[in-house]
NUDOPA-523728 format. One line per 2 residues: number of its first residue (from 1); their letters; for each residue x, y, z of N, C-alpha, C, CB. Coordinates in nm, 3 decimals. Glycine has a CB too. Example, Ala and Ser with C-alpha at 12.3 -4.5 7.8 and 13.67 -1.06 7.14 Angstrom:
BEGIN
1) as) 1.319/-0.569/0.780/1.230/-0.450/0.780/1.320/-0.330/0.780/1.131/-0.447/0.905 ~ 1.285/-0.225/0.708/1.367/-0.106/0.714/1.290/0.003/0.787/1.408/-0.060/0.572
//
This chain:
BEGIN
1) mt) 4.189/7.090/14.674/4.194/7.088/14.530/4.253/7.218/14.474/4.054/7.065/14.474 ~ 4.224/7.329/14.538/4.278/7.458/14.494/4.430/7.457/14.500/4.222/7.573/14.580
3) ei) 4.483/7.396/14.606/4.628/7.390/14.622/4.694/7.313/14.508/4.664/7.326/14.755 ~ 4.632/7.204/14.465/4.686/7.124/14.355/4.684/7.205/14.226/4.605/6.993/14.338
5) ll) 4.577/7.278/14.203/4.568/7.362/14.083/4.674/7.471/14.085/4.427/7.426/14.072 ~ 4.693/7.535/14.198/4.797/7.638/14.211/4.936/7.578/14.189/4.789/7.705/14.349
7) ll) 4.959/7.458/14.241/5.086/7.390/14.221/5.109/7.363/14.072/5.090/7.257/14.300 ~ 5.009/7.316/14.002/5.022/7.288/13.859/5.050/7.416/13.779/4.895/7.221/13.806
9) ia) 4.981/7.524/13.813/5.004/7.652/13.745/5.146/7.701/13.770/4.902/7.758/13.793 ~ 5.192/7.693/13.895/5.328/7.736/13.928/5.430/7.652/13.853/5.352/7.727/14.080
11) fi) 5.406/7.522/13.843/5.498/7.432/13.773/5.502/7.465/13.624/5.456/7.286/13.794 ~ 5.388/7.489/13.565/5.383/7.524/13.423/5.457/7.656/13.398/5.237/7.535/13.374
13) ll) 5.436/7.753/13.485/5.506/7.881/13.472/5.657/7.861/13.481/5.460/7.979/13.580 ~ 5.701/7.776/13.573/5.844/7.748/13.587/5.900/7.685/13.460/5.869/7.655/13.708
15) ii) 5.829/7.588/13.407/5.875/7.520/13.286/5.883/7.616/13.167/5.782/7.403/13.252 ~ 5.790/7.709/13.160/5.789/7.806/13.049/5.891/7.917/13.072/5.649/7.866/13.032
17) ll) 5.893/7.972/13.193/5.974/8.091/13.219/6.123/8.063/13.235/5.925/8.158/13.341 ~ 6.161/7.954/13.298/6.303/7.931/13.322/6.384/7.926/13.193/6.320/7.801/13.399
19) pv) 6.343/7.851/13.091/6.420/7.854/12.966/6.425/7.993/12.902/6.361/7.756/12.867 ~ 6.316/8.067/12.911/6.313/8.203/12.855/6.412/8.292/12.929/6.169/8.264/12.864
21) vi) 6.413/8.283/13.061/6.504/8.365/13.141/6.650/8.326/13.114/6.472/8.351/13.292 ~ 6.676/8.197/13.102/6.813/8.152/13.073/6.861/8.209/12.940/6.821/7.998/13.071
23) iy) 6.779/8.199/12.838/6.815/8.253/12.706/6.833/8.404/12.714/6.707/8.219/12.601 ~ 6.743/8.472/12.783/6.753/8.618/12.798/6.884/8.657/12.865/6.634/8.672/12.879
25) ml) 6.917/8.589/12.975/7.038/8.624/13.048/7.164/8.595/12.966/7.044/8.549/13.181 ~ 7.164/8.486/12.892/7.279/8.455/12.807/7.295/8.558/12.696/7.265/8.315/12.746
27) lk) 7.183/8.596/12.634/7.188/8.700/12.530/7.233/8.834/12.588/7.051/8.716/12.462 ~ 7.181/8.869/12.704/7.221/8.993/12.768/7.371/8.993/12.797/7.142/9.015/12.897
29) yl) 7.423/8.880/12.843/7.565/8.868/12.869/7.645/8.884/12.739/7.596/8.733/12.935 ~ 7.600/8.815/12.635/7.671/8.823/12.507/7.671/8.965/12.450/7.608/8.727/12.406
31) lt) 7.563/9.038/12.471/7.553/9.174/12.419/7.627/9.277/12.504/7.409/9.214/12.407 ~ 7.634/9.253/12.635/7.698/9.351/12.724/7.838/9.310/12.766/7.613/9.373/12.847
33) gk) 7.866/9.181/12.764/7.996/9.132/12.808/8.017/9.141/12.958/8.104/9.208/12.739 ~ 7.911/9.162/13.034/7.922/9.176/13.180/7.928/9.037/13.245/7.803/9.258/13.237
35) kr) 8.050/8.990/13.264/8.070/8.857/13.321/8.016/8.849/13.463/8.219/8.820/13.320 ~ 8.035/8.953/13.542/7.988/8.952/13.681/7.836/8.934/13.687/8.029/9.082/13.752
37) mi) 7.765/8.999/13.596/7.619/8.990/13.596/7.573/8.846/13.574/7.559/9.081/13.487 ~ 7.631/8.778/13.476/7.590/8.641/13.447/7.635/8.546/13.558/7.646/8.595/13.312
39) tv) 7.751/8.573/13.616/7.802/8.488/13.724/7.713/8.500/13.847/7.947/8.527/13.760 ~ 7.677/8.620/13.884/7.590/8.642/14.001/7.454/8.578/13.978/7.574/8.794/14.031
41) wa) 7.399/8.600/13.859/7.268/8.541/13.827/7.274/8.389/13.832/7.221/8.589/13.688 ~ 7.375/8.330/13.771/7.388/8.183/13.766/7.403/8.125/13.907/7.508/8.142/13.678
43) cr) 7.486/8.187/13.990/7.504/8.139/14.128/7.376/8.152/14.209/7.617/8.217/14.197 ~ 7.309/8.265/14.195/7.185/8.288/14.269/7.077/8.190/14.225/7.137/8.433/14.248
45) ta) 7.067/8.167/14.096/6.966/8.076/14.044/6.996/7.932/14.085/6.957/8.086/13.891 ~ 7.122/7.892/14.076/7.160/7.756/14.116/7.131/7.734/14.265/7.309/7.731/14.087
47) rs) 7.162/7.832/14.348/7.135/7.819/14.492/6.985/7.811/14.519/7.196/7.937/14.569 ~ 6.907/7.890/14.449/6.761/7.886/14.466/6.704/7.749/14.431/6.694/7.994/14.381
49) id) 6.752/7.693/14.321/6.705/7.560/14.279/6.751/7.456/14.381/6.758/7.526/14.137 ~ 6.873/7.468/14.429/6.929/7.375/14.527/6.847/7.377/14.656/7.077/7.412/14.558
51) vf) 6.818/7.495/14.708/6.740/7.507/14.832/6.598/7.455/14.810/6.737/7.655/14.880 ~ 6.540/7.487/14.694/6.407/7.437/14.660/6.405/7.284/14.663/6.365/7.489/14.520
53) an) 6.505/7.222/14.600/6.512/7.076/14.597/6.532/7.020/14.737/6.625/7.031/14.504 ~ 6.614/7.086/14.820/6.636/7.041/14.957/6.505/7.034/15.034/6.735/7.135/15.029
55) ve) 6.419/7.132/15.015/6.291/7.136/15.086/6.191/7.040/15.024/6.234/7.279/15.086 ~ 6.172/7.050/14.893/6.066/6.974/14.827/6.095/6.825/14.818/6.044/7.028/14.690
57) as) 6.220/6.786/14.815/6.255/6.644/14.808/6.306/6.592/14.942/6.362/6.621/14.700 ~ 6.280/6.666/15.049/6.337/6.628/15.180/6.295/6.489/15.224/6.295/6.729/15.285
59) el) 6.172/6.451/15.204/6.127/6.317/15.246/6.206/6.210/15.171/5.975/6.298/15.220 ~ 6.219/6.226/15.041/6.297/6.132/14.959/6.443/6.131/15.001/6.285/6.167/14.809
61) fn) 6.503/6.250/15.014/6.644/6.259/15.052/6.669/6.200/15.190/6.690/6.405/15.049 ~ 6.579/6.226/15.284/6.595/6.172/15.420/6.590/6.019/15.418/6.486/6.227/15.513
63) di) 6.512/5.963/15.327/6.500/5.818/15.321/6.616/5.750/15.248/6.371/5.782/15.253 ~ 6.672/5.816/15.145/6.773/5.745/15.065/6.916/5.797/15.080/6.735/5.754/14.922
65) li) 6.935/5.917/15.134/7.070/5.973/15.141/7.132/5.969/15.279/7.067/6.114/15.094 ~ 7.048/5.957/15.383/7.104/5.956/15.519/7.050/5.840/15.601/7.073/6.089/15.590
67) ks) 7.130/5.801/15.699/7.091/5.694/15.791/7.009/5.753/15.905/7.216/5.620/15.847 ~ 6.945/5.665/15.979/6.870/5.705/16.097/6.963/5.780/16.193/6.806/5.582/16.167
69) gg) 6.916/5.891/16.247/6.996/5.971/16.338/7.075/6.080/16.268/7.090/5.883/16.414 ~ 7.066/6.086/16.136/7.139/6.187/16.060/7.073/6.323/16.064/7.155/6.143/15.918
71) yk) 7.148/6.422/16.020/7.097/6.558/16.010/7.003/6.562/15.890/7.215/6.664/15.994 ~ 6.880/6.605/15.910/6.776/6.593/15.809/6.777/6.706/15.705/6.642/6.588/15.876
73) fg) 6.733/6.670/15.587/6.708/6.765/15.481/6.578/6.838/15.511/6.702/6.695/15.342 ~ 6.559/6.955/15.450/6.431/7.024/15.461/6.436/7.166/15.512/6.344/6.947/15.548
75) nk) 6.551/7.211/15.563/6.561/7.350/15.609/6.553/7.442/15.488/6.694/7.374/15.690 ~ 6.459/7.534/15.488/6.434/7.619/15.370/6.543/7.723/15.344/6.303/7.689/15.385
77) qe) 6.647/7.725/15.423/6.759/7.817/15.399/6.889/7.743/15.370/6.777/7.907/15.519 ~ 6.882/7.611/15.360/7.005/7.533/15.350/7.013/7.459/15.216/7.013/7.434/15.466
79) ti) 7.135/7.443/15.168/7.156/7.370/15.043/7.172/7.220/15.069/7.280/7.425/14.969 ~ 7.154/7.144/14.963/7.173/7.000/14.970/7.317/6.969/15.011/7.139/6.933/14.834
81) ss) 7.412/7.042/14.955/7.553/7.018/14.985/7.584/7.040/15.132/7.642/7.108/14.900 ~ 7.525/7.140/15.193/7.546/7.166/15.335/7.497/7.048/15.419/7.475/7.295/15.378
83) vl) 7.379/6.998/15.385/7.324/6.883/15.460/7.411/6.759/15.438/7.178/6.855/15.417 ~ 7.455/6.738/15.314/7.545/6.624/15.288/7.674/6.638/15.367/7.577/6.614/15.137
85) gk) 7.729/6.759/15.373/7.851/6.782/15.448/7.834/6.755/15.596/7.899/6.924/15.429 ~ 7.723/6.800/15.652/7.697/6.775/15.795/7.684/6.625/15.822/7.570/6.848/15.840
87) nq) 7.619/6.554/15.730/7.606/6.410/15.748/7.737/6.336/15.720/7.496/6.356/15.657 ~ 7.822/6.395/15.637/7.955/6.338/15.616/8.033/6.342/15.747/8.032/6.415/15.504
89) vl) 8.027/6.456/15.814/8.096/6.471/15.943/8.038/6.375/16.047/8.085/6.618/15.994 ~ 7.905/6.361/16.047/7.838/6.272/16.143/7.851/6.124/16.106/7.691/6.309/16.154
91) kt) 7.902/6.098/15.985/7.913/5.961/15.932/7.777/5.894/15.922/8.007/5.877/16.020 ~ 7.677/5.971/15.875/7.541/5.920/15.863/7.492/5.920/15.718/7.446/6.002/15.949
93) lt) 7.583/5.923/15.622/7.542/5.912/15.482/7.523/5.766/15.444/7.646/5.979/15.389 ~ 7.420/5.738/15.366/7.403/5.604/15.311/7.500/5.588/15.194/7.255/5.579/15.266
95) kv) 7.502/5.471/15.133/7.588/5.451/15.016/7.549/5.546/14.904/7.579/5.305/14.967 ~ 7.420/5.566/14.884/7.373/5.659/14.780/7.414/5.802/14.815/7.218/5.650/14.764
97) gn) 7.397/5.841/14.941/7.436/5.974/14.986/7.585/5.996/14.970/7.396/5.995/15.131 ~ 7.663/5.896/15.004/7.807/5.907/14.990/7.846/5.914/14.842/7.877/5.789/15.059
99) gl) 7.774/5.841/14.758/7.800/5.848/14.613/7.776/5.988/14.559/7.713/5.749/14.539 ~ 7.666/6.050/14.602/7.637/6.188/14.559/7.745/6.282/14.610/7.499/6.233/14.610
101) ri) 7.789/6.262/14.734/7.894/6.346/14.791/8.023/6.332/14.711/7.920/6.309/14.938 ~ 8.057/6.212/14.672/8.179/6.189/14.593/8.172/6.262/14.460/8.200/6.038/14.570
103) il) 8.055/6.257/14.395/8.039/6.329/14.267/8.058/6.479/14.287/7.899/6.301/14.206 ~ 7.993/6.535/14.389/8.006/6.679/14.415/8.149/6.716/14.452/7.909/6.722/14.528
105) dw) 8.215/6.631/14.530/8.353/6.657/14.568/8.449/6.640/14.451/8.394/6.565/14.682 ~ 8.411/6.563/14.351/8.492/6.549/14.229/8.486/6.679/14.148/8.442/6.429/14.144
107) ie) 8.366/6.741/14.145/8.348/6.868/14.073/8.428/6.979/14.141/8.198/6.906/14.065 ~ 8.419/6.982/14.273/8.495/7.080/14.354/8.547/7.005/14.477/8.405/7.205/14.396
109) pn) 8.678/6.992/14.492/8.732/6.919/14.607/8.675/6.970/14.741/8.884/6.930/14.609 ~ 8.630/6.876/14.823/8.572/6.905/14.955/8.448/6.994/14.948/8.675/6.970/15.045
111) hc) 8.376/6.986/14.838/8.260/7.074/14.818/8.161/7.067/14.934/8.189/7.038/14.688 ~ 8.124/6.946/14.973/8.022/6.933/15.078/8.069/6.987/15.212/7.982/6.787/15.093
113) ll) 8.194/6.959/15.248/8.247/7.013/15.374/8.257/7.165/15.369/8.385/6.952/15.405 ~ 8.298/7.218/15.254/8.309/7.364/15.239/8.172/7.432/15.237/8.385/7.398/15.111
115) si) 8.068/7.355/15.202/7.933/7.411/15.192/7.858/7.413/15.324/7.853/7.333/15.092 ~ 7.914/7.353/15.427/7.844/7.346/15.555/7.815/7.487/15.606/7.926/7.267/15.660
117) nd) 7.688/7.508/15.638/7.645/7.636/15.695/7.618/7.611/15.843/7.516/7.693/15.621 ~ 7.715/7.646/15.927/7.704/7.622/16.070/7.602/7.713/16.139/7.837/7.640/16.135
119) dl) 7.557/7.818/16.070/7.459/7.907/16.128/7.319/7.846/16.127/7.458/8.039/16.053 ~ 7.302/7.742/16.046/7.170/7.677/16.037/7.175/7.544/16.109/7.126/7.657/15.889
121) tn) 7.067/7.514/16.178/7.056/7.385/16.245/6.920/7.327/16.216/7.077/7.399/16.397 ~ 6.913/7.199/16.226/6.790/7.125/16.208/6.789/7.022/16.320/6.779/7.059/16.064
123) tt) 6.722/7.054/16.426/6.731/6.969/16.545/6.653/6.840/16.531/6.682/7.043/16.666 ~ 6.574/6.828/16.428/6.497/6.705/16.406/6.589/6.601/16.347/6.375/6.729/16.315
125) kq) 6.601/6.490/16.413/6.686/6.381/16.364/6.603/6.283/16.284/6.757/6.308/16.480 ~ 6.665/6.213/16.192/6.600/6.112/16.110/6.557/5.996/16.196/6.692/6.063/15.996
//
């Protein structure tokens, strides 16, 4: 029960703090004009959210985005795009997984393949 309470508190803090931090960083950028600062922050924050989602939604992603035998989601150092790219190479994406890959590749050509992190492995197969 303590774990559930801690999870709820952490979630509430995230919901409250993230919008405040976003506004703060945008205002700081507007006042200082430091493009590099906002770019680094945005990339770092996006990657953190991406990795968080890869871990926390791994059961869901493993069930709907990849076929049996695919490279699994859930590595706490890997992005969703990296896992999609590895499964693209293995030809183990489901129709939903391939649809997500197409959207990401539309935003940035070959995004999932370019995102593959070969230094990370997940030996557990679906």
